LOFITI-975744 format. One record per residue (C-alpha): residue number from 1; residue in one letter; chain; x, y, z. Coordinates in steps of 0.02 Angstrom, whole numbers, plus 50000, padded with zeros to 5 digits. Layout:
REM residues N
REC   n res chain  east north    up
REC NUM   A     A     X     Y     Z
...
REM end
This chain:
REM residues 145
REC   n res chain  east north    up
REC   1   M     A 55094 57815 55360
REC   2   T     A 55092 57912 55513
REC   3   G     A 55028 58091 55561
REC   4   E     A 54890 58169 55606
REC   5   P     A 54733 58037 55676
REC   6   S     A 54581 58025 55540
REC   7   T     A 54415 58125 55595
REC   8   E     A 54328 57934 55602
REC   9   C     A 54492 57863 55718
REC  10   R     A 54474 58026 55826
REC  11   L     A 54277 58020 55849
REC  12   A     A 54312 57817 55876
REC  13   A     A 54432 57855 56026
REC  14   V     A 54322 57998 56094
REC  15   E     A 54158 57854 56096
REC  16   F     A 54272 57719 56177
REC  17   L     A 54347 57861 56330
REC  18   E     A 54146 57913 56343
REC  19   A     A 54112 57715 56367
REC  20   I     A 54253 57702 56496
REC  21   L     A 54208 57836 56557
REC  22   E     A 54009 57795 56608
REC  23   K     A 54051 57607 56640
REC  24   G     A 54218 57543 56601
REC  25   C     A 54379 57518 56692
REC  26   V     A 54568 57554 56665
REC  27   V     A 54657 57449 56714
REC  28   L     A 54855 57481 56770
REC  29   D     A 55023 57386 56838
REC  30   L     A 55064 57449 57040
REC  31   A     A 55223 57498 56987
REC  32   G     A 55150 57657 56889
REC  33   E     A 55254 57607 56732
REC  34   I     A 55105 57633 56596
REC  35   E     A 55057 57805 56674
REC  36   A     A 55225 57845 56677
REC  37   E     A 55211 57828 56504
REC  38   Y     A 55073 57890 56476
REC  39   R     A 55149 58050 56559
REC  40   R     A 55291 58033 56428
REC  41   Y     A 55163 58052 56305
REC  42   L     A 55000 58135 56335
REC  43   N     A 54972 58325 56396
REC  44   P     A 54886 58315 56587
REC  45   R     A 54803 58454 56557
REC  46   G     A 54675 58362 56433
REC  47   Q     A 54726 58481 56272
REC  48   P     A 54739 58473 56134
REC  49   G     A 54712 58305 56080
REC  50   V     A 54599 58131 56097
REC  51   G     A 54741 58049 56200
REC  52   D     A 54757 58188 56312
REC  53   R     A 54594 58192 56356
REC  54   F     A 54609 57997 56419
REC  55   Y     A 54732 58047 56507
REC  56   L     A 54649 58199 56618
REC  57   A     A 54473 58136 56613
REC  58   I     A 54520 57940 56671
REC  59   L     A 54705 57955 56769
REC  60   N     A 54670 58143 56835
REC  61   S     A 54492 58146 56871
REC  62   A     A 54407 57971 56888
REC  63   P     A 54515 57891 56998
REC  64   G     A 54353 57766 57051
REC  65   R     A 54369 57706 56843
REC  66   V     A 54560 57641 56873
REC  67   E     A 54623 57465 56941
REC  68   R     A 54795 57446 56993
REC  69   V     A 54859 57268 56977
REC  70   G     A 55018 57211 57004
REC  71   I     A 55134 57117 56844
REC  72   A     A 55284 57037 56911
REC  73   R     A 55454 57017 56812
REC  74   D     A 55609 56889 56796
REC  75   E     A 55802 56897 56870
REC  76   R     A 55824 56952 56709
REC  77   G     A 55698 57120 56723
REC  78   H     A 55604 57038 56584
REC  79   Y     A 55394 57026 56627
REC  80   E     A 55337 56869 56674
REC  81   D     A 55176 56866 56571
REC  82   F     A 55238 56901 56418
REC  83   P     A 55283 56767 56303
REC  84   A     A 55456 56733 56275
REC  85   V     A 55450 56659 56122
REC  86   A     A 55524 56690 55943
REC  87   E     A 55381 56743 55874
REC  88   L     A 55356 56899 55992
REC  89   A     A 55547 56929 56011
REC  90   S     A 55537 57103 55906
REC  91   F     A 55399 57155 55977
REC  92   D     A 55414 57316 56048
REC  93   P     A 55488 57325 56225
REC  94   S     A 55396 57464 56274
REC  95   D     A 55236 57388 56254
REC  96   R     A 55268 57250 56320
REC  97   K     A 55199 57293 56504
REC  98   F     A 55033 57319 56410
REC  99   A     A 55050 57140 56349
REC 100   A     A 55099 57071 56493
REC 101   L     A 54963 57149 56606
REC 102   A     A 54822 57098 56464
REC 103   R     A 54890 56932 56475
REC 104   R     A 54885 56924 56659
REC 105   E     A 54713 57017 56707
REC 106   G     A 54617 56916 56536
REC 107   I     A 54583 57077 56448
REC 108   P     A 54602 57166 56290
REC 109   V     A 54726 57315 56246
REC 110   A     A 54656 57470 56172
REC 111   N     A 54741 57520 56047
REC 112   A     A 54710 57682 55930
REC 113   T     A 54858 57683 55785
REC 114   D     A 54999 57611 55873
REC 115   T     A 55040 57486 55711
REC 116   D     A 55148 57347 55833
REC 117   W     A 54975 57295 55906
REC 118   L     A 54920 57258 55706
REC 119   N     A 55080 57176 55646
REC 120   Y     A 55095 57063 55800
REC 121   R     A 54903 57016 55841
REC 122   S     A 54898 56852 55795
REC 123   A     A 55075 56812 55879
REC 124   L     A 55008 56907 56038
REC 125   A     A 54828 56820 56015
REC 126   A     A 54925 56639 56019
REC 127   Y     A 54975 56677 56199
REC 128   G     A 54800 56763 56244
REC 129   I     A 54839 56915 56231
REC 130   A     A 54671 57023 56136
REC 131   T     A 54678 57190 56069
REC 132   H     A 54549 57298 56041
REC 133   F     A 54572 57410 55878
REC 134   V     A 54485 57562 55934
REC 135   C     A 54507 57649 55755
REC 136   G     A 54475 57463 55666
REC 137   C     A 54611 57353 55586
REC 138   D     A 54645 57467 55446
REC 139   R     A 54777 57578 55467
REC 140   Q     A 54755 57666 55297
REC 141   T     A 54574 57733 55397
REC 142   W     A 54699 57785 55545
REC 143   F     A 54761 57934 55473
REC 144   A     A 54703 58115 55387
REC 145   R     A 54773 58127 55199
REM end
């Protein structure tokens, strides 16, 4: 089930964004891979969705709320802090940078509606990667019906 996020999910995302703007911090990688991924999917002018507003409010307008840290890669280009284990072999390669950074820094990944994080929640947690589900853990409530 995909489509337009539900009203409840969008409200939860707005509250999460407001909390970060008030007293939080977003951690990104020094190489800019995470920001580049946001740039591919979000509108830096802040319209029309909550994710776009996140991009504008945090990444463009609140640099003091952003901390940048290095995430190392091995000689094959794999993130050193992403567990090379069978139970995570099918985890989305484009999400591994988020997981590696979260594990390295000991912080949770915030997720709204990406099902990979829900599907691999237990395996990720077993290796020290926590996920904060902004819209909760019931994917049936993530999208408008």
